[in-house]
ROSE-4610 file (N, C-alpha, C; in Angstrom, 1 decimal, always signed):
// ROSE-4610
residu = [R/R/R/L/L/L/I/I/I/L/L/L/V/V/V/E/E/E/L/L/L/M/M/M/I/I/I/P/P/P/R/R/R/D/D/D/A/A/A/E/E/E/N/N/N/G/G/G/H/H/H/D/D/D/P/P/P/V/V/V/S/S/S/S/S/S/E/E/E/I/I/I/R/R/R/E/E/E/W/W/W/I/I/I/K/K/K/M/M/M/H/H/H/Y/Y/Y/D/D/D/K/K/K/K/K/K/I/I/I/T/T/T/L/L/L/D/D/D/D/D/D/I/I/I/S/S/S/K/K/K/Q/Q/Q/F/F/F/G/G/G/Y/Y/Y/N/N/N/K/K/K/D/D/D/Y/Y/Y/L/L/L/T/T/T/K/K/K/L/L/L/F/F/F/K/K/K/N/N/N/R/R/R/Y/Y/Y/H/H/H/I/I/I/G/G/G/I/I/I/K/K/K/Q/Q/Q/Y/Y/Y/I/I/I/S/S/S/E/E/E/V/V/V/K/K/K/M/M/M/T/T/T/K/K/K/A/A/A/K/K/K/E/E/E/L/L/L/I/I/I/L/L/L/S/S/S/G/G/G/K/K/K/Y/Y/Y/P/P/P/L/L/L/K/K/K/K/K/K/I/I/I/S/S/S/A/A/A/M/M/M/V/V/V/G/G/G/I/I/I/D/D/D/E/E/E/Y/Y/Y/N/N/N/H/H/H/F/F/F/L/L/L/K/K/K/M/M/M/F/F/F/K/K/K/Y/Y/Y/H/H/H/E/E/E/G/G/G/V/V/V/S/S/S/P/P/P/N/N/N/K/K/K/Y/Y/Y/R/R/R/Q/Q/Q/V/V/V/F/F/F/V/V/V/N/N/N/T/T/T/H/H/H/F/F/F/N/N/N/K/K/K/E/E/E]
num = [1/1/1/2/2/2/3/3/3/4/4/4/5/5/5/6/6/6/7/7/7/8/8/8/9/9/9/10/10/10/11/11/11/12/12/12/13/13/13/14/14/14/15/15/15/16/16/16/17/17/17/18/18/18/19/19/19/20/20/20/21/21/21/22/22/22/23/23/23/24/24/24/25/25/25/26/26/26/27/27/27/28/28/28/29/29/29/30/30/30/31/31/31/32/32/32/33/33/33/34/34/34/35/35/35/36/36/36/37/37/37/38/38/38/39/39/39/40/40/40/41/41/41/42/42/42/43/43/43/44/44/44/45/45/45/46/46/46/47/47/47/48/48/48/49/49/49/50/50/50/51/51/51/52/52/52/53/53/53/54/54/54/55/55/55/56/56/56/57/57/57/58/58/58/59/59/59/60/60/60/61/61/61/62/62/62/63/63/63/64/64/64/65/65/65/66/66/66/67/67/67/68/68/68/69/69/69/70/70/70/71/71/71/72/72/72/73/73/73/74/74/74/75/75/75/76/76/76/77/77/77/78/78/78/79/79/79/80/80/80/81/81/81/82/82/82/83/83/83/84/84/84/85/85/85/86/86/86/87/87/87/88/88/88/89/89/89/90/90/90/91/91/91/92/92/92/93/93/93/94/94/94/95/95/95/96/96/96/97/97/97/98/98/98/99/99/99/100/100/100/101/101/101/102/102/102/103/103/103/104/104/104/105/105/105/106/106/106/107/107/107/108/108/108/109/109/109/110/110/110/111/111/111/112/112/112/113/113/113/114/114/114/115/115/115/116/116/116/117/117/117/118/118/118/119/119/119/120/120/120/121/121/121/122/122/122/123/123/123/124/124/124/125/125/125/126/126/126/127/127/127/128/128/128/129/129/129]
x = [+38.2/+37.1/+36.0/+37.3/+37.0/+35.6/+36.0/+35.9/+34.0/+33.8/+32.6/+31.5/+32.1/+31.4/+30.8/+31.9/+31.7/+30.2/+30.5/+29.6/+28.7/+28.6/+27.2/+26.4/+26.8/+26.4/+25.6/+24.1/+23.2/+24.3/+24.3/+25.1/+23.6/+23.5/+22.9/+23.3/+22.2/+21.9/+22.3/+21.7/+22.2/+23.1/+23.7/+25.4/+26.3/+25.8/+26.5/+27.2/+27.1/+26.6/+25.9/+26.5/+25.8/+24.4/+23.4/+22.5/+23.0/+24.4/+24.1/+24.7/+25.8/+26.1/+24.9/+23.7/+23.0/+22.2/+22.3/+21.0/+22.1/+23.9/+24.1/+24.5/+24.3/+24.0/+22.3/+21.6/+19.9/+20.1/+20.5/+20.7/+21.4/+22.1/+23.3/+22.0/+22.1/+20.8/+19.6/+19.4/+17.6/+18.8/+19.9/+20.1/+21.5/+21.3/+22.2/+22.5/+21.1/+21.4/+21.7/+22.5/+22.5/+24.3/+24.4/+26.1/+26.3/+27.5/+27.3/+28.9/+28.7/+30.7/+30.1/+31.4/+31.4/+31.1/+31.4/+31.0/+29.0/+28.5/+27.0/+26.7/+27.4/+27.1/+27.1/+28.9/+28.5/+27.6/+27.3/+26.5/+25.2/+24.7/+22.8/+23.1/+24.3/+24.5/+24.7/+25.7/+25.8/+27.6/+28.2/+29.1/+30.3/+31.4/+32.6/+32.7/+33.7/+33.6/+34.7/+35.8/+36.8/+36.1/+35.3/+34.5/+33.4/+32.5/+32.0/+32.4/+33.6/+33.7/+34.6/+35.4/+35.8/+34.9/+33.4/+32.4/+32.0/+31.5/+31.0/+31.6/+33.4/+34.3/+34.7/+34.5/+34.7/+33.0/+31.9/+31.0/+30.9/+30.9/+30.3/+31.8/+33.0/+34.6/+34.3/+34.1/+34.6/+34.4/+35.1/+34.7/+33.5/+33.5/+32.1/+31.9/+32.9/+33.8/+32.9/+33.7/+33.8/+32.5/+31.6/+30.4/+29.3/+29.8/+28.7/+28.7/+30.2/+30.6/+29.7/+29.8/+29.3/+27.7/+26.9/+25.6/+25.3/+26.5/+26.1/+26.5/+26.9/+27.4/+26.0/+26.2/+24.7/+24.0/+23.3/+22.0/+22.8/+23.3/+23.6/+24.0/+24.2/+24.6/+22.3/+21.5/+20.5/+19.9/+20.5/+20.4/+20.0/+21.6/+21.8/+21.1/+20.7/+20.3/+19.3/+18.7/+17.2/+16.6/+17.5/+17.8/+17.3/+16.3/+15.9/+16.6/+17.6/+18.1/+19.7/+20.1/+21.5/+22.8/+23.8/+24.2/+24.8/+24.4/+24.5/+23.7/+22.6/+21.6/+21.7/+21.8/+22.1/+23.1/+24.4/+25.5/+24.9/+23.8/+23.2/+22.0/+21.9/+21.0/+21.2/+22.1/+22.6/+24.1/+23.8/+24.5/+25.7/+26.4/+27.5/+27.7/+27.8/+27.6/+28.3/+29.4/+30.6/+30.2/+30.2/+30.1/+31.1/+32.5/+33.5/+34.2/+33.9/+34.5/+33.8/+32.3/+31.6/+31.5/+32.5/+32.6/+34.3/+35.2/+36.4/+35.6/+35.1/+34.6/+34.2/+32.8/+32.6/+33.1/+34.0/+35.1/+36.2/+36.9/+37.5/+36.6/+35.0/+34.3/+34.5/+34.4/+33.4/+34.2/+35.3/+36.3/+36.4/+34.8/+34.6/+33.4/+33.4/+33.0/+31.3/+30.7/+29.4/+28.7/+29.2/+28.8/+29.1/+30.2/+30.5/+29.9/+29.4/+28.4/+27.5/+26.3/+25.0/+25.6/+25.8/+26.9/+26.8/+27.1/+27.6/+25.7/+25.6/+24.4/+23.4/+23.0/+22.3/+22.8/+24.3/+24.7/+24.1/+24.3/+23.7/+21.9/+21.7/+20.7/+20.2/+20.6/+20.0/+20.1/+21.5/+22.3/+21.3/+20.9/+20.4/+18.9/+18.1/+16.2/+16.0]
y = [-101.9/-100.8/-101.4/-100.1/-100.7/-101.9/-103.0/-104.2/-104.7/-103.6/-103.9/-102.9/-102.0/-101.0/-101.6/-102.3/-102.6/-103.3/-105.0/-105.8/-105.4/-103.7/-102.6/-102.5/-102.1/-101.7/-103.0/-103.0/-103.5/-103.8/-104.2/-104.9/-105.4/-104.2/-105.1/-106.1/-106.9/-109.0/-109.0/-108.5/-108.1/-108.1/-107.0/-106.4/-106.5/-106.4/-106.0/-104.7/-104.0/-102.2/-102.5/-101.1/-101.1/-100.4/-99.8/-98.4/-97.4/-97.3/-96.3/-94.7/-95.4/-94.8/-94.7/-95.1/-94.8/-93.5/-94.0/-93.1/-91.5/-91.9/-90.4/-89.8/-90.4/-89.7/-88.4/-89.4/-89.1/-87.6/-87.9/-86.3/-85.6/-86.0/-84.4/-84.0/-85.0/-84.4/-83.6/-83.9/-83.4/-81.7/-81.6/-81.4/-79.8/-79.8/-79.1/-77.4/-77.1/-75.8/-74.9/-76.1/-76.0/-75.9/-74.8/-76.1/-77.4/-77.7/-79.2/-79.9/-80.1/-80.9/-82.5/-83.0/-83.7/-84.4/-83.6/-83.4/-83.4/-83.2/-82.8/-84.4/-84.8/-85.9/-87.4/-86.8/-87.6/-88.0/-86.5/-86.5/-86.9/-86.3/-87.4/-88.4/-89.5/-90.7/-91.5/-90.3/-91.1/-92.4/-92.1/-92.7/-91.2/-91.9/-91.7/-90.8/-89.6/-89.0/-90.2/-90.7/-91.1/-92.4/-93.2/-94.5/-93.8/-93.2/-92.9/-92.5/-91.6/-91.6/-92.6/-93.7/-94.9/-95.5/-95.6/-96.3/-95.8/-94.1/-94.1/-93.4/-93.8/-94.1/-95.3/-96.5/-97.2/-97.8/-97.3/-97.2/-96.9/-95.1/-94.2/-93.9/-94.3/-94.7/-92.6/-91.6/-89.9/-90.1/-88.9/-89.1/-87.9/-88.0/-87.1/-85.9/-85.6/-83.6/-83.7/-84.5/-84.1/-84.3/-85.1/-85.4/-84.1/-83.4/-82.5/-81.5/-81.3/-79.8/-80.6/-81.6/-81.9/-81.7/-81.9/-82.0/-81.0/-79.7/-78.6/-77.1/-77.9/-77.3/-77.8/-78.8/-79.2/-78.6/-78.1/-77.4/-76.0/-75.6/-73.9/-73.4/-74.9/-74.8/-74.9/-75.5/-75.2/-74.0/-73.9/-72.3/-71.4/-71.3/-70.1/-70.2/-71.7/-71.7/-71.0/-71.1/-71.2/-69.9/-68.6/-67.5/-66.3/-66.6/-66.3/-65.6/-65.6/-65.6/-65.0/-63.6/-63.4/-64.5/-64.0/-65.0/-65.2/-63.8/-63.8/-65.2/-64.4/-65.4/-66.7/-67.1/-69.0/-69.5/-68.7/-68.8/-69.1/-68.1/-68.7/-69.8/-70.0/-70.9/-72.3/-72.0/-73.7/-73.7/-73.1/-73.0/-72.4/-71.8/-71.3/-69.6/-69.4/-68.1/-67.2/-67.5/-66.5/-66.5/-65.7/-65.7/-65.5/-64.6/-65.5/-66.6/-67.5/-68.6/-69.8/-69.2/-70.2/-69.8/-67.9/-67.6/-69.1/-68.9/-69.7/-71.3/-71.7/-73.6/-73.6/-72.8/-73.1/-72.8/-72.1/-72.2/-73.1/-74.3/-75.0/-75.6/-76.3/-77.3/-77.6/-76.0/-76.2/-76.0/-74.9/-74.8/-73.5/-72.5/-71.6/-70.4/-68.7/-68.6/-68.8/-68.8/-69.0/-67.7/-66.8/-65.3/-65.9/-66.4/-66.5/-68.3/-69.0/-70.6/-70.2/-68.9/-68.4/-68.0/-67.0/-66.3/-67.4/-68.8/-69.5/-70.0/-70.4/-71.0/-70.6/-68.7/-67.8/-67.8/-67.9/-67.9/-68.7/-70.2/-71.4/-71.7/-71.4/-71.4/-70.6/-69.3/-68.5/-68.8/-69.4/-69.6/-70.6/-71.5/-72.3/-72.3/-71.3/-70.9/-69.9]
z = [+54.7/+54.9/+53.6/+52.1/+51.3/+50.5/+51.1/+50.6/+51.1/+52.8/+53.3/+52.2/+51.8/+51.2/+49.9/+49.2/+48.2/+48.2/+49.5/+49.7/+49.3/+50.8/+50.9/+49.6/+49.0/+47.3/+46.6/+46.1/+45.1/+44.3/+43.6/+41.7/+41.1/+40.2/+38.9/+38.8/+39.0/+38.5/+36.7/+35.9/+34.5/+34.0/+34.5/+34.5/+34.6/+35.9/+36.9/+37.6/+37.3/+37.7/+38.7/+39.5/+40.8/+40.3/+40.7/+40.6/+41.0/+41.8/+42.6/+41.5/+40.5/+39.5/+38.5/+38.3/+37.6/+38.6/+39.5/+40.8/+39.9/+40.9/+40.5/+39.5/+38.8/+36.7/+36.6/+37.3/+37.3/+38.4/+39.7/+40.6/+39.7/+39.6/+38.4/+37.4/+36.4/+35.6/+36.1/+37.2/+37.9/+38.6/+39.0/+39.8/+39.3/+37.8/+36.9/+37.0/+37.9/+37.0/+39.3/+39.7/+41.3/+41.0/+42.4/+42.4/+43.1/+42.1/+42.6/+43.2/+44.0/+44.2/+44.8/+44.5/+45.1/+46.4/+47.5/+48.6/+48.8/+48.0/+47.8/+47.5/+47.0/+46.0/+47.5/+47.6/+48.6/+50.3/+50.4/+51.4/+50.8/+49.7/+49.3/+49.5/+48.7/+48.4/+50.0/+50.5/+52.3/+51.6/+50.8/+50.5/+50.1/+50.9/+50.5/+49.2/+48.6/+47.5/+46.9/+46.7/+46.2/+46.3/+46.6/+46.6/+45.8/+45.5/+44.5/+42.8/+42.8/+41.7/+41.4/+42.2/+41.6/+40.6/+41.3/+40.8/+39.4/+39.3/+38.2/+37.3/+37.4/+36.4/+36.0/+36.5/+36.6/+35.8/+35.8/+35.0/+33.7/+33.7/+33.0/+32.0/+32.2/+32.0/+31.9/+32.8/+32.6/+34.8/+34.8/+36.2/+36.7/+37.4/+37.9/+37.5/+37.7/+37.6/+36.7/+35.6/+34.2/+33.8/+33.8/+33.9/+34.2/+35.2/+36.1/+34.7/+34.6/+33.6/+31.8/+31.6/+30.6/+30.8/+31.6/+31.4/+31.8/+32.1/+32.4/+31.0/+30.6/+29.1/+28.0/+28.1/+27.2/+27.4/+28.8/+29.4/+28.5/+29.0/+28.1/+27.3/+26.1/+24.7/+24.1/+25.0/+24.6/+24.6/+26.4/+26.2/+26.0/+25.4/+24.7/+22.9/+22.0/+21.2/+21.1/+22.1/+22.2/+22.2/+22.1/+22.0/+23.1/+23.9/+24.8/+26.3/+26.6/+27.6/+27.2/+28.3/+28.1/+28.8/+28.3/+28.5/+29.8/+30.4/+32.6/+33.4/+32.6/+32.8/+32.4/+31.4/+31.1/+31.9/+32.8/+33.2/+34.8/+35.2/+36.6/+36.8/+35.3/+35.0/+35.3/+35.0/+34.9/+36.3/+37.1/+38.7/+39.0/+37.9/+37.7/+38.0/+39.4/+39.4/+39.5/+38.2/+37.9/+36.5/+36.6/+34.3/+33.7/+34.6/+33.8/+33.8/+35.1/+35.3/+34.1/+33.9/+32.8/+31.3/+31.3/+29.8/+29.6/+30.6/+30.8/+29.6/+31.1/+30.6/+29.9/+29.5/+28.6/+26.9/+27.3/+25.3/+25.9/+27.2/+27.5/+26.7/+26.4/+26.8/+25.1/+24.6/+23.4/+22.1/+22.8/+22.2/+21.1/+21.1/+21.6/+22.7/+21.7/+23.1/+23.2/+24.0/+24.0/+22.7/+23.1/+21.9/+20.7/+20.7/+18.6/+18.4/+19.7/+19.2/+19.3/+19.6/+19.2/+18.1/+17.3/+16.3/+15.2/+15.4/+13.9/+14.1/+15.2/+14.8/+14.6/+14.3/+13.7/+12.3/+12.2/+10.4/+9.7/+10.8/+9.7/+10.1/+10.8/+10.5/+9.5/+9.2/+8.1/+6.7/+7.5/+5.9/+4.8/+5.8/+5.7/+4.8/+5.2/+4.9/+3.0]
């Protein structure tokens, strides 16, 4: 059955890559502000989640879940550095409803808390002027 599904996904003739992985990547970028699960992606694109995970990892050398986290953290960093929003609001803006989970996730990905990240930027920025 897997072979049949692979035959049904069109390949980019130029580089041998599937367009579905690119579409998933763009869809994640457009929906970073919502909670995104593999089930959501599977339903959106009409393929088995295990197959999509394999397809995506083969193309980008990163798992879908990790990519979702990276997109959310990249956007969170932009929002933090803008200085316009409190951290709880930023957590919700990147689709992470549970604030404590956001704090842990940010520290895991960036090595510092969101507050420390903001402080380092402010100190670096003001020391340059």
